[in-house]
N, C-alpha and C positions, 0 to 999 in steps of 0.2 A: 882931136878927141875931146868930147864934152864930159865933164865930171859933175855928177849930181849927188848931193848929200841928202838922203831922205831925212824926214823930221826926226826919226829916232836916232840917226847918226849925228845930226846936229845937236840934239839934246845930250847925247853921250859925250861929244867933244866939249860942250860947254862945262861939263862937270870936271873936266881934266885941268891939271895945271899946265902952264905954258910949255914946259919941256916935253910932257906927254903928248900934247896936241901937236907940237912940232914934229915929233917922231912919227905920228900917224900921217901927217901931211907929207913927210919925206917918203913914206911907203906908197902913198897915192901917186907921187911922181914916178916912183920905181915901177908901179904897175902900168902906168901909162906908157912908159918907155919899153918895158919888156913883155907886157901882156900877162894874163892870168896863168898861174901854174897849178894850183891845187883845187880841183873841183870836188864838191861835197859827195856827189853820188847819192845813192839810196833815194832817188826821186826828188832830191832838193836841187833846184836849178840855180845854184849860186856857187861862188868860189870863196875860199878863205885865205888869209894871209897872216902869218905870224908877225907880230910887232913887238919887239923887245922880248923879254923873258916870258911874260904871261899874257901879253896883249894879243888880241885877235881882231881882224877886220873882216867883215862879211860883205860881199859885193856881187853884183851881176855885171856881165860884160856882153855888149852887143856890137859885133864887128860891122854889121850892116848899117846901123845908125851911128856908129862910132861913139858909143856912150858907155861910160863907166859909172855905175850907180852904186854908191856906198850905202849899204843897208843898215849896218850896226858897227860900232867900235867899242871893244871891250878892253879894259886895262887889267881886269882880273879874270883868270881862267875859270874860276867857279861861276861867275856870272855868265860867261860864255857857254859853259856846259849846261847850265840851267836853261838858257835860251835855246840851245841846240836841241835838248831833249824835248822841250815844249813845241818847237818848230817842226820836229821830225814826225810828231804824231798826227 
């Protein structure tokens, strides 16, 4: 399984402290092992994963190409909601 971090996700991770970044990387390993669980629906072709209390990770999953692409990483639920509402339109 190939894991790709988009530029936005890399930028998000750079803003985090070490413990937050570690938590997100642990969830990436978990997704690789278990596969995606929660699809957005509503015409958005992506998945989401809760990370900690307020964190969210948004990603795509391609079984054919064996690729996990991390689109965004949010430590704050408000930032995630703002992104989600703008992405949905």
